[in-house]
C-alpha positions, 0 to 999 in steps of 0.5 A: 753652396761651397764649404770650407772644409777644416780651414787650417789657419783659421782653426789654428788661430781660433783654437789655440787657447782651446787646444792648450787646455784640451791637449788631444792626442799630441799632448798625450804623445809628447808625454809618452802615452799611446792610448787614446780612448773613445769618448763615452759622449760627444766631444767636439772639443777633443776632435777640434784639438786632435784635428788641429794637431794633425794639421800642424804635424802633417799627414800621419798613419795615426787614426783616432777614435772620435765621438762627435755631434752636430748638424748635417751641412751637406750630403752626397745624394748618391752612394759611391762604390769604392774598393771596399764597397758602397759608401755614403758621405755627408758633412757635419758642423762640429763648431768653430766654423769647422765641418768634417766628412763622415763616411758610412760603409753602407754594406756594413750598416743596418740602415735603409737605402742611401741617403738616410740623412738629410741636410739640417739633421742632428747627428751623433757619430762615433768612428775613426778620424783619419788625416791624409791631408787638409783636403783628405780627412774624415771620420769613417768606421761608423759601422758596428764592426771592429778588427785587429787594428780598430777596436771601437764599433762605430755608429751614426745617430740621426735625429734619435735613430741609430744606424750601425 
């Protein structure tokens, strides 16, 4: 099964009326504000506005706090080792035909052996949205840790069970 990951043109056309009201990071950046706090609850609308803004501006070094909810569309059944450790990957539908890649740092999370998420599961994700390009974007930092550069602890809730 193939998925269209964050279709730029369709999202821009479908989200235009929505983005004008949501503003997201780009409305704040234009007014000189630099804060972008983590939403207390799921806010897929804000994510879609932020994602659309990054698609329009192109790759940046901006990372955004996002709190998403949705249904798991696909998973990578095997964990992959990267320079920062073992990671599990899955894709979540966030509405308006858009899906986003979720990256879980398995070395940092208190979770069972991967995969601990299945296609069709309902998830809530709090983490850091990064945008390197249309094909290289996702939500990472979904574990409990923080750092000097990232102040929000992340987590993934799968069918009511919280992993962090």
